[in-house]
N, C-alpha and C positions, 0 to 999 in steps of 0.2 A: 535199251529194252532188256528185260531179263530173259534168260534162256527158256525156250519152249520146246517140247517134244511133240512131234506130229507123226501119225502113222502113215503108211506108204504113199497114198495118193496125194497127201498134203505136202509131202517132202519136196516135191518138184517145184512148188512155187514159194516155199519158205526157206529152202536151203539149209534145213536142219534135219539131222537124222540120228538115230541111235547107232552106237558102235557095236557091231557083233563080231564074234570071233569066227563064226561059221560063214560059208560063202553064200548062204541063202537066208531068207527071212523066216525060216521055220520057227525059231524061238519066239520071234515077235508075233507071228500069227497065232501061236499057241497062247501067248500072253493076252492078245486081243480077244481070243475066244473066251478066256477066263473072265475078262472084264465084262463081256456080254452076258455071261452066266450070272454074275453077281449084281449087275447094275442096269441091265437093259430094261427090265420091267418096272422097277421102282425108282430109277434114276438116283439111287442112294448107295453110298458106300458106308455100311455100318461097321461095328467092331468085328463081327464075324467075317464079313467080306474082307476087311483089311487083313485079318489073320491069314486068310487064304492067299491074298495077294502077296503078303510079306513072305509067307512060307515058299511060294512059288519062286519068287525072286532070289531068296536066300539059297535055294537049291540050284539055281541057275546063275549064280553070281558072276561066273566067268563069261557068260554070254550077255550080261546086261551091265557092262562096266560103267556106263554113264549114270546108272542109278545108285552108285556107291561112291562114297568119299572116305578115304582112309580106312576102307574095309567096312564102314557102317552104311546102312541104307539111308539114302538122301530122300526123306519122305516128301519134301517139297517138290523135288524133281519127279517123283512118282505121281503126285497129285496133279502136277502140270500136264504130264502125259495123259492121264486119265481124262482130265478136262478137255484137252484138245482132241482126244480120240472120239469122245461123244459129241463134241461141238462140230466135228467134221463128218458126222454121219447124217443120213437123210431119213427122217427129219432130225435136225440137231437137238441135243438135249443138254440141259444144264445139270450137272451132278452135284448133289448135296453130300458133304462128308460129315457123317455123324460118328465116325470111328473114334474120335477123341472128344471127350466132354470138355467144355470150356468152363473153367472155374472162375467164379466172380468174387471180387473183393469190392464191397460196397462201402463208400465213405460218405457220411452225413455231416455236413458242417453244422455245429451247434454253437452259434454265436448269438449275441444279443439281438442282432438284426435279422436272424433267421427264425427265431421262436414265433413271432407274430404271423408267419405264414400258416401256422396250424392253430390259430386262435379259435376258441369256441364260437366267437362272433363272426368268423369268416365263412366262406361258402364251401369250404372243403376241397377246393380244386387242387391245391398243392398235395394234400394227402392222397387224393384220388389218383392223380397222375403218377406219383411215386409208387403207390401200391400196385396199380395196374401194370407198370413197367416191371416191377420185381416179380409179380405173380406170373408174368409171361416167361420168366426164366426157367428152363428145364433143369431138373436135377436139384439136389439138396446140398451139394458140396460147395457152399458159398459162405463167405465170411463178411462180417460187418464191423466197421470202425466208426467211432465218433471223433471228429476233428475240430480243433480250434487252436488253442495254444500248444496242443500236443495231439498225437494220434493214439487213441485209446480203443482197444478191442471192446466190442459190445458183448458182454457175457451171455446174454439170453439168446443170441442167434438171430439170424435174419428172418426166419419164419415167425418167431415170436414178435419181432419188431413189426412185421406186416400186420399182425393181428392186434397190435397195441392201439388202444383208443386215443392215447395222448403220446405221440412219438417223441416230443421234446420233454414231456414230463418224465418219461421213463429213462431219459438220458441226462437228466439234471445232475450236476455235480461232477460230470466228466470233463476234466480240463478247465481252463480259464476262458469263460465265454466273452470276456471283454475285448479280446483281439484274436486274430487268426494268423497263424504262422504258415503262410502259403509256401514259403521255401521248403519247409519240412513236408507239407502235404504233397506238393508237386513232385518232390524227390521220391516219395513213396509210390505215387501212382505211375510215375514215369520209369524210375530206375529199379523199382522193386516188384514190378509186375512181371511174373515169370512167363515162360513159354506155355502156351495153351491157357493163358489167364487173361481176364478182362477186368480192369479196374473202373469203377463208376463213382464219380464224385458229384454230390448235389450241394450246391453252394450259391451264394448271392454274388460271388466274384468281387466283393468290395475289399480292396486291399487295406489292411489296417495293421498297425504295429502297437507295441505296448504304450509308447508315449508319442501321440500325434497332436495333442493340443498345442495350438500356436505355431505349428509347422507349416511353412509355405506349401501349398498343394503341389506346385511344380517340383518341389524336392521329393514329395511323396511319389509322384509319377515317375520321376527319374529312378528312384529306388525300386519301384515295382518293376519297371522295365529291365533294370539291371539284374534284379533277382531272377526273373524268368530266363533271361539270357544266360545266367550262370548255371541254373539248374538244367535247362534243356541244352545239353551238349551233344556229343557224338551219338548217344543212344537213340536220338530221334531218327537216325537212318533206318533203324529196324522197327520203330514204333510209329503208329499213327494216333492222332488225337481228334476226337469229334466233340465239338461244343454245340449243345442244343439250347437255344434261348427259349425259356418258358415264361408264362405269366400266371400269377396266382393272387388270390385276395390276401391283403395284408391288413392286420388289425392290431395295432400296438405301437410301442415306441420305436422310432427310427433314430439311429445315431449318426449325425453328420460327422465329417472327417475332423472338424475342429472342436467337437465336443463329444468325445467317445464315451464319456461317463454320464452324459445328460441327454436323454432321448427326447424326440419330439413325437407327439401322438400323430399317427397317420392311419387313415382308413380308406382303402381303395386298392387298386391293382398295383403290383410291383413285379419286376422281372426277377427271375432266378435262373440258374443254369444247371444242366446235366452234362457232365464231362465224361467221356469214355476214352480209355487208353488201352491199347493192346498191340501186340506184334502185328506187323503188316499182314502176315498170313491169317491171324485171327480176325482182323477187321474185314479181310476179303471173305473169309469163311462165313461170317455172321450173316451176310445178305444172301448167301447161297444155300445155307442150311435151313431146311424146312422147319426144323424144331425151333429156330429163332426168328421165324418170319413175323410173328406177332410182336415179339420183343423189339424188333428193328423198325417197327412202324411208328416212329416218333411223330410224324406229322399228324397222326390221329390221337395222340395223347391230349388230354384236356389242358388247354393253355399253351399249346405249341405256337411258336412265333417264327423262328428261323433256325438254321443249323449251318455249321461250317466245319470242314474236315482239314486238319493240318496233316501234311504228308510231304516227303521230300521228292520222290520221283516215281512215276509210273505205277501207282498202287493198283490201278485197274488195267485190264486188257480186253476191251470190248470187242465183240464180233463186228466186222465191217467188211463190205464188199461193194464194188462198183456194180451198178445195174446195167444191163445191155440195152434196155429200152425204157422209156417213161415219158410222161407228159411234159416234164421240165427239161428233157434232154434236147440238146442242139448239136448237130454234127454227127460224126460216125467214128468208129474205131473197131478193132478186133482184139479180143483177149489173147494174151500169150498162151502158147500150148502148155498143157500140164496142169491147168487150173480147172478143177471140176466144179466146186461149189462156191469158193471164195475168189473173186477176181480182184487182184491188186496190181496187176501188170498188164498194160495194154500197148498196142502198136497201131501203125497205119491210121493215126488220128487225123481227121479232116474237119474243117469248119463247116457249118451249115450253109448250104448253097443259097438259101433265101435270106437269112439274117446276117450271114457273114461272120458269125461269132461261134463260140463253143461253150457248151454247158454239160456238166456231168452230174449224175445222181449217185451219191454214196450212201448206201444203207448202213446204219450204225445202231447197235444195241446199247441204249443209254439206261437200261434198267439195272437194278441191283447195286446201286451206288449210294453212299452217304453224301449225296450232293443235291442241293435244291434243284427242282425241275427248272425254275426260272434261270438259274445259273447255267445249267446244262444246255439250255436252248438259246442263250444269248450269244450271238456271233462275236460280240466284242470280247468275250472271254477266251477266244481261240486265237492262236497265231499260226500262220501258214508260211512255210519256207519253201521257195521254189524259184526256178529261173524264169518261169513264164508268167509271173504276176498272177498266180492263182489266188482266188478269193472265195470266201464263203458268202454266197448271196442270201441264203435262207436256210433255216433249220425248221423242219415241220414234222409232224407226226405221220407215221405210215398210215395210209388210207386204204380202204377196200379196193379202190381202183388201181392201187399199186400191185395188188396181189394177183397178177395175171399168171396163167399156167407156166409161161416161159420164165417168169421172174421169181417165182416162189422160192426156188432153190437158192437163189442169190440173196434173197431177203433174209433167209435163215431166221435168227431170233431178233432181227432188227426192229427197233421201235420208232426210229426217226430216219428221215431222209435229209442229207446235207446236199444242197444244190451248189455246185462249184462252177465258177466261171474262170476261163483261161484266155489270156491275151493271144497266145499262139500255141499251136500243137507241136512244139519242138520237143526233142528228147530231153527228159528231165526227171529228177527225183523230187517227190512232193512229201513234205512232212507236215502233218496237222496235229497240233498239240492243244489240249485243254489246259490253260494256265491255272495255277493254284495261287490265287491272290486273295487278300483280305476283302471280304464283301462289303458293300456299302452299309449294310445294317449294323456293322460293328461301330463305325463312326457315329451313326445316327443314334445308337444306344448308349453312347458315352456322355458323361456329365463331368465337367471340370470343377464344379462347385455345387455340392449337394446340400448347402444350408437351406435352400428353398427346394423342397423335394419335388422332383419331376417324376410323374407316374411311371414312365417306361424307360428310364435311363439308369445307368449304373456308374457310380463314381469311379473314374479312372480306368474304365474297362478297356479302352483302346490301347492304353499303355501296357497293361498286362498282356493283352493278346499280341501287340506289336512285338514285344520282347520274345514271345514264343515263336511268332512267325519268323523273326530275324534268325533265330536259332535253326529252324527248319531250312530257311533259305541258304544259310551258310553251309549246310551239309548236303545241299542238293547239287546235282550235276548240271550247272547252269541255272536257268530260271525254273523254279518248281512247277511241275505239271502233274495232272492226275493221270493222263494217258496220252499216248502218241499213236498216230495212224500213218503208215508209210505206203505211198503209192509210187508207181514207176511207169513212165511213158518212154517207150523205145521208138526208134525210127521205123 
């Protein structure tokens, strides 16, 4: 788990504190007061707020050593502290950071098999989804590129592209549309996306090279998987990648793998993909920043099908707390001292006298993540490590009956209840992880032979994505997971 900073009453149960040179918490209290002034009412840290925060910390550098690295302000550490400070207040608040604008680099694949998505005979769903997504982006400091055999800057700018009646007509002649150099494209979006930047690629994800006619498809797949494994190296530790599967009307020639120069007419629905790449910090910030709320609502885009987030370790840190009472609870326990709002350590655990077993309710906030709801609530996607054979029996949404006066403060921002079963109430540490694994829809969306066109599949998709996943898995600390929740039972 990454380092977190908590203010005084939370320190007792998390074991983490800021280092101060003074013998009291005066500087920390003064800093907390400043945070309340700038973000208590609007739950937002904007550019002006950030300037005040930064100025205060610079003036008190000697008293806030944990906020500085090599003499420079560690902005990630400051944001972590601010988030925890407000999450541990009553009521808890999620803070949006608008102090740094996210610059967007938009890449549109213009290959022969992409043009028919915006055909005059189509229903306009492709163009509508792309334009709605781009129009939801705040700010104008965004760039656009056309990609196929090369990566070419679009000279007219993103705003003009959005207004264009024929998006592929205006990009005609840029690069060689007969094949797509995914190696170069992925290198750009992964390795050349800077800090506070987000790269967006719209593509059909069909791997193609200059000379594919007569080539065994298995050789093509091996090459595709090797290419992604080669491009996605150690930089994936700092970057996350979201792939969104979409569907749009397709009206025109489709080029199978064994005849890249001779297309087959196809009229119907076809999948395409929106890929987002950014630093882990940027990806976390997107879902918390109110300015990007509409942009991040991919499930409501016309033609949305599925999404999947590539990540190495612990991208998210959801709020979670054990409840002290509930309809699904069996047995009894007492929380360890020093825990005010968030209970993660308990003692004196006893089984239920009537049923003879033990069940706990863990309230968890599963909002604000680029993860399908079905994936988040599937107990098979979680792993539990413990000495007492702890299992997740059920994951359900928080109901009004859960919000009793005594339990509200422990629910906090939670959206779901995890019902946990225990074999025995022995002293133990419990670790619950949401695993990051390729979802079933990837395999179901794959086609090993596209000579007969299947409406909702993509040639060689699973091999491209498997190569990317393998790279993320290699750079993970053990099995990749989205988040981890730690609980402790004492005697």
